[in-house]
N, C-alpha and C positions, 0 to 999 in steps of 0.2 A: 182435176184431171190427173191420171196416172203419169209417172215420169215417162219420157221417151225411152223405150226399152233398148234402143239401139246401143246406147253407151252406159246404161244404168241398170242392167239386169243382174242382180246378185242371186246366185243359184247355190243351193246345197243339194248334194246327192247323198242319199242315206240308205245303208243296208244294215245288217245286223252287227257285223264285226269290223266294218271299215277296212276290209281286207281285199275283197275281190271285186264285187259288182260296183260298189261306189267308187273304188279307186280306179277301175278301168274307165268308168265314165268321167271321173275327175281328170284323168290323163287326156282323154279325147277332147274334153271341153277346154281345158287349159291350152292345148295346142291350137285351138280355134279362137283363142283370145277372149273367152268368157271369164267373168269374175266368178270363180267357182271354189267351193270348199266341200269337203266330204266328211261323213260321220258314220258311226254305228250307233245303234240304240240298245244293244245287248248289255247284260250285266258284266259280261267278260268277253274277251276276244277268243273265239273258239275256232280251232283249225283241225282238219282231219289228222288222225294219228295213225299208228301202226295197225289199228283195228277199229271197227265202227264204235265199239264201246270204250275206246281209249283215245279220246280226242286230246289235242294239246290245248290247254286253257291258260290264258294270260290275263293280267289286269290291263286296263286301258292305258295306264301310265307308261308301259313298256315301249321301247322304240322298235321300229321294223328291223333295225340292225341287230338288236339283241335277240329278237325272235329268229332271225336268219341264222345267227351264230348258234343258237340253242338247237335248231333243227339240223344244222350241219353236224353238230357233235352227236346228235342222237342217231341219225341214219341218213347220211348224205345221198346215197343212191335212191332210197325210197322217196325222199322229198325233192330230188331232182326229177325223178320219173313222174311223180304226180303233179308237177308244175308249181309246187309251193315255193321253192327257192327262187324260181323265175319271177313269180308274183311278188315276193318280198323284195327282190332286187328292183323291180319296177317301182314298188311303193316307196322305198327309201330314197329314190331319186325325185319323188314328187313332194314328200314331206317327211318329217322325222318319225312320227308315231301315229297310231290309230287314235281318233278322237271320239268321245262320246257326245252325242247330240244334246243330251239332257244337261250337260255341263257347259254348254256353249250359249252365249247370249248375244252373238252377232245378229245383225238384221239381214233378212233375205226377202226377196220378192217371190221366189219360187223354191219350194222344197219338193224334191222328187225322190220318192221311195221306191224300193225294188221288190217289195213283197207286202201283202196286206197286213201282216202282223206288225211290221215296222211302221207302216202307215198309221195304224191304230196307236202305236206307242208315241209317234210324233204328234198326232192330234191330242192325245192325252196330255203330253208335256206342254204343248202350246196353250191348251185350254186351262191348265193349272197355273200359268204365269199371269202376272198382272201386266196388261198391255202398257207400253210406254207412250206411244203416240197414236195408237189405233190405225196404223197403216195396214193395208190388206196384204196378207200372205196367201199365196195359192199353194195348197198341198196336193200333189198329183202322184198317183201310184199306178204302175203297171208291173205285173209280176215278171221277174227274171229269175230263172233257176240259178242256183249257186254253184255253177261250174264254169270252167275257163271259157269254153266255147260260147255258152249263153251270155256270159258277162261281156264278151266282145260284141255279140249281136245286140245286146241291151245297150251298150255304150253307143253304137251307131244310132239306135232308135232315140236314145236320150239326146244325142247331138242333133238329130233331125228335129225333135220336138223343141229344143232350145232355139234352134235357128228360126223355127216358125214363130215362137214366142217373141223373139228378138225383133222380128219384122213388124210386130203389132205397134200401132200408134197409140193405142189405149188398151192395154192388156186387160184391165178389169172389165171392160165392155166386150172385148173380142175373145176372151178365154174359152167360152163355151163352143164357139164356132171353130176355133183353133183345135181344141181337144177332139171335137167331132171329126174334123178332117184327119187328124192324126190317128184316131182310133180306126177309121176306115182304111187308112194306109197300112198301119202296123198289124191289124187284125188281132189285137189284144184288148181285153176290156180295161177301161181306164176308170179310176176313182178320182174324184176331185172334191176338195172341201176348201172353204175359206176360213182362215183364222186371222188374228190380229197381232201385230207387233206391239 
């Protein structure tokens, strides 16, 4: 039987750059007492720049503090106005740096992705790993647009979903029903796959 999820639900929230959507959800879930980590799946951390064709691109090893200082020195008013400095300020209070999912080998019960491309990358990564103990991992996706307002709405929805999952006595048996109920409630299509740790 699956572990009682009430005290044992390890969650990862994953977007592309571990900057906006996954971090907003990480913040929400941590405040509600969930065991949560967040990640990105992209090759680089990409943030809006002064023009659409001039993004700010960083390696995953950089800290949120370093990105914050870099953007401050480039154009404080632009990055204050578009919310990036506020986002980075929140992020650096949660953890020190963006993390890449493909480089992490912690074990989770549930992986929640914020867009289909990220979902595909997570599935590919998990399928290419050799399972350690064949425990089930549920990979769940629903699309969240990558802007501040949608990230907040998405974080509420992820928090609702995790609360529903947490109430399950046997997640592996209940997951289809929980996801069906959640899909009805949030009016967004859900993708769900099972992979193994």
